[in-house]
N, C-alpha and C positions, 0 to 999 in steps of 0.2 A: 504494500499499499504506500510505501514511502516514495515511489516514482509518480504517484498521482498528484495533480494539482490540489491546492487546498479546497477548491470548489468540488472536485470529484471526490476527495476524501469525505466531504460533508455528505455527498450522496450515499457513500458506503455507510456512514454512521446512521443516516436516516433509514436506509433499507434494513440494516441490522436491527435497529430499535424496533421498527415496525413488525418485522418478522418475530422477534422475540416477544413482543407485547402480545401478539395474536397467536403465538405458537403454530404459525402457518408453515407450509412446505417451503415457500419462497417469500423473500422480501425484495422489493425493488424501489428505485427512486429515479426520477428524471429531472432534468433542468431544461426549462423552456428558453426560447430565444430572448426573453426579457430578463432571465436570471431567476425566475421563480422556480421553486422546487415542489415536487409532489411525490409522496411516498405511499406505497400500498403493499398489501400482502395478498397471497393467494386466496380466492374465494371458492370454497368447495361446499356449496349447499346442494341438497338434492335437486333443486330446480335451477341452480345457477352455478356455473363453473367459469371462473375468469382467472388468468394467470396474474401474478403480482404486476408484471410489466403492463399487461393489458389494463389493469386497474389505473395504473399511473397515466398511461396514454389517454384513457377515457377521462380522467380528472383534468388533465391539461386541456383537452379538447373542450370539455364542458366549462372551463374557466376562460376560454377564448384565446388560448395559445396559438400562435401563428407558426411556430416551428420548434424544434428541439436541438439542444447542443450536445447533451450527454445522458447516458443511462447507466445504471448499475442494477445487476440481478444477482442476488445471492441464492444459490440453489445447489442441490446435490446432483443435478444433471450435468452431463459432460459438455453441453452446448446450449446456447440460447435457442429457443424453439424458432423454427422458420416463421410461424405465425406472429410471434412477438417481433421478430425482425421486420416483417412486413408492416406491422402497425407503426413501428418507429419510422420506417421509410415513408409511409403514408403521411405522417405529420411532419417529420423532420427532413425528408429527402435523403440523398446520399451524403455521407460524411459525418453522421452522428456517431460519436464515439460510444462504444458499448463495452463496459467492463463486466466480466463475469467472475463471480467469486463464490467461495464455499459459504455454508450457512454461518460460519463464525466471523465472516467478513474479510477474509484473506482474498485478495484479488488474484485470480489464476491466469486470466487472459484478458487482453484488450484488443478490440478490433473496430474498424469503421464500417458502418452500414454502406453496402454498395448499391 
């Protein structure tokens, strides 16, 4: 995590705290083009399933965000899901940085949305 900017470290902290508070499978956070942040956790109800990153993107859209700069997903998965990457691309376009970390908050990989 030391290689991350202070703003991206903040996203890791938000994602980790949100995941821990809800005991969810995943935690995520995004920063929009205006610098606002949104954090979310996996929703796993019988009638509604949304990934943590999906929650964050939906919150950003609902708040009027016009783009995204960065995202963090804390998960046990080996990769960020293609659906989540598509949602980031839909709102942020190409070039959004995505950090994937484990559920403890250790960043394992960083990539750009293409």
